[in-house]
C-alpha positions in Angstrom: 140.9 167.3 88.2 139.1 164.4 89.8 136.2 162.1 89.2 132.9 163.9 89.7 130.9 162.6 92.7 127.6 160.9 92.3 126.0 164.0 93.8 127.5 166.2 91.1 126.3 163.8 88.4 122.8 163.8 89.9 122.7 167.6 89.8 123.1 167.5 86.0 119.7 165.8 85.7 118.7 163.7 82.7 120.5 160.4 82.1 123.3 161.1 84.6 120.7 161.6 87.4 118.9 158.4 86.3 122.1 156.5 86.4 123.0 157.8 89.9 119.6 157.0 91.3 119.5 153.4 89.8 123.2 152.8 90.6 122.7 153.7 94.3 119.2 152.2 94.8 119.2 149.0 92.6 122.8 147.9 92.9 123.7 149.2 96.3 120.5 149.1 98.3 120.6 152.8 98.9 124.0 152.7 100.5 125.4 155.9 98.9 128.8 155.5 100.5 129.4 152.1 98.8 127.9 153.4 95.6 130.3 156.3 95.6 133.3 154.1 96.3 132.3 151.7 93.4 131.6 154.6 91.0 135.1 156.0 91.7 136.7 152.5 91.3 134.9 151.8 88.0 135.9 155.2 86.5 139.5 154.8 87.7 139.7 151.3 86.3 138.6 152.5 82.9 141.0 155.4 83.1 143.9 152.9 83.2 142.7 151.2 80.1 144.5 151.3 76.8 141.7 153.3 75.2 142.5 156.3 77.3 146.2 156.4 76.7 146.2 159.1 73.9 143.7 161.4 75.5 144.4 164.5 77.6 143.6 164.0 81.3 140.3 166.0 81.3 139.1 164.3 78.1 140.0 160.8 79.4 138.3 161.5 82.7 135.0 162.7 81.1 135.1 159.9 78.6 135.6 157.3 81.4 132.7 158.8 83.4 130.4 158.8 80.4 131.3 155.2 79.4 130.7 153.9 83.0 127.3 155.7 83.0 126.4 154.3 79.6 127.3 150.8 80.5 125.6 151.1 83.9 122.4 152.4 82.4 122.3 149.7 79.8 122.7 147.0 82.5 120.3 148.7 84.9 117.6 149.1 82.2 118.0 145.5 81.2 115.1 143.1 82.0 117.7 140.6 83.2 118.9 140.8 86.8 122.3 142.5 86.9 124.8 143.5 89.6 127.3 146.3 90.0 130.6 145.1 88.4 132.5 145.9 91.5 130.1 144.0 93.8 130.2 141.1 91.4 134.0 140.8 91.6 134.3 141.5 95.4 134.5 138.4 97.6 131.4 138.1 99.9 132.0 139.2 103.4 131.6 136.7 106.2 130.8 137.4 109.8 134.5 137.7 110.6 135.1 140.2 107.9 132.7 142.8 109.3 134.4 146.0 110.4 135.3 146.1 114.0 134.1 148.8 116.3 136.9 150.7 118.0 137.4 149.9 121.7 138.7 151.9 124.5 140.9 149.3 126.0 144.2 150.2 127.7 147.4 149.1 126.1 
Protein backbone atom coordinates (compact mmCIF):
# COMPACT_ATOMS: atom_id res chain seq x y z
CA UNK A 1 0.00 0.00 0.00
CA UNK A 2 1.37 3.37 -0.99
CA UNK A 3 0.41 7.03 -0.94
CA UNK A 4 -2.25 7.77 -3.52
CA UNK A 5 -1.13 10.01 -6.35
CA UNK A 6 -2.53 13.48 -6.91
CA UNK A 7 -4.24 12.09 -10.01
CA UNK A 8 -6.03 9.44 -7.91
CA UNK A 9 -7.14 12.08 -5.40
CA UNK A 10 -8.39 14.32 -8.18
CA UNK A 11 -10.51 11.47 -9.54
CA UNK A 12 -12.41 11.36 -6.22
CA UNK A 13 -13.88 14.81 -6.88
CA UNK A 14 -15.08 17.13 -4.12
CA UNK A 15 -12.62 18.42 -1.53
CA UNK A 16 -9.76 16.10 -2.61
CA UNK A 17 -10.03 17.41 -6.19
CA UNK A 18 -10.13 21.01 -4.96
CA UNK A 19 -7.04 20.37 -2.85
CA UNK A 20 -5.16 18.83 -5.80
CA UNK A 21 -6.04 21.67 -8.16
CA UNK A 22 -5.06 24.38 -5.72
CA UNK A 23 -1.98 22.52 -4.47
CA UNK A 24 -0.60 22.16 -7.99
CA UNK A 25 -1.72 25.53 -9.38
CA UNK A 26 -1.34 27.97 -6.48
CA UNK A 27 1.64 26.51 -4.68
CA UNK A 28 3.56 24.91 -7.54
CA UNK A 29 2.74 27.12 -10.52
CA UNK A 30 1.18 24.19 -12.36
CA UNK A 31 4.30 22.01 -12.06
CA UNK A 32 2.58 18.70 -11.37
CA UNK A 33 5.87 16.84 -10.99
CA UNK A 34 7.02 19.07 -8.11
CA UNK A 35 3.51 19.06 -6.62
CA UNK A 36 3.47 15.25 -6.67
CA UNK A 37 6.90 15.06 -5.02
CA UNK A 38 5.87 17.51 -2.29
CA UNK A 39 2.56 15.70 -1.71
CA UNK A 40 4.42 12.41 -1.23
CA UNK A 41 6.97 14.02 1.11
CA UNK A 42 4.30 15.70 3.25
CA UNK A 43 2.28 12.51 3.67
CA UNK A 44 5.39 10.45 4.47
CA UNK A 45 6.57 13.02 6.97
CA UNK A 46 3.23 12.85 8.77
CA UNK A 47 3.32 9.04 8.66
CA UNK A 48 6.50 9.13 10.72
CA UNK A 49 4.87 11.24 13.43
CA UNK A 50 4.01 9.95 16.88
CA UNK A 51 0.27 10.28 16.19
CA UNK A 52 0.45 7.47 13.64
CA UNK A 53 2.32 4.96 15.81
CA UNK A 54 -0.67 2.97 17.07
CA UNK A 55 -2.53 2.79 13.77
CA UNK A 56 -2.52 -0.02 11.24
CA UNK A 57 -0.58 0.82 8.07
CA UNK A 58 -3.67 1.43 5.91
CA UNK A 59 -5.40 3.54 8.57
CA UNK A 60 -2.24 5.58 9.19
CA UNK A 61 -1.75 6.16 5.46
CA UNK A 62 -5.32 7.33 4.84
CA UNK A 63 -5.28 9.47 8.00
CA UNK A 64 -2.02 11.13 6.93
CA UNK A 65 -3.39 11.81 3.44
CA UNK A 66 -6.57 13.30 4.89
CA UNK A 67 -4.68 15.48 7.37
CA UNK A 68 -2.35 16.87 4.69
CA UNK A 69 -5.37 17.63 2.49
CA UNK A 70 -7.24 19.33 5.36
CA UNK A 71 -4.26 21.44 6.36
CA UNK A 72 -3.49 22.26 2.74
CA UNK A 73 -7.05 23.35 1.98
CA UNK A 74 -7.17 25.47 5.12
CA UNK A 75 -4.00 27.26 4.10
CA UNK A 76 -4.94 27.51 0.42
CA UNK A 77 -8.37 28.97 1.25
CA UNK A 78 -6.85 31.50 3.64
CA UNK A 79 -6.91 35.13 2.52
CA UNK A 80 -3.30 35.43 3.71
CA UNK A 81 -0.58 34.43 1.24
CA UNK A 82 0.75 30.95 1.99
CA UNK A 83 3.32 28.56 0.57
CA UNK A 84 3.65 24.83 0.31
CA UNK A 85 5.32 23.66 3.54
CA UNK A 86 7.94 21.77 1.52
CA UNK A 87 8.70 24.79 -0.68
CA UNK A 88 8.94 26.98 2.40
CA UNK A 89 11.59 24.74 3.98
CA UNK A 90 13.63 24.02 0.85
CA UNK A 91 16.64 26.26 0.27
CA UNK A 92 16.25 28.47 -2.80
CA UNK A 93 18.06 27.23 -5.86
CA UNK A 94 20.76 29.39 -7.31
CA UNK A 95 21.95 29.37 -10.91
CA UNK A 96 24.62 26.79 -10.06
CA UNK A 97 22.05 24.43 -8.49
CA UNK A 98 20.07 24.01 -11.69
CA UNK A 99 19.99 20.45 -13.01
CA UNK A 100 22.66 19.78 -15.57
CA UNK A 101 21.86 18.47 -18.99
CA UNK A 102 23.58 15.20 -19.85
CA UNK A 103 26.41 15.58 -22.29
CA UNK A 104 27.83 13.17 -24.79
CA UNK A 105 31.49 13.74 -23.99
CA UNK A 106 33.99 10.91 -24.29
CA UNK A 107 35.62 9.70 -21.10
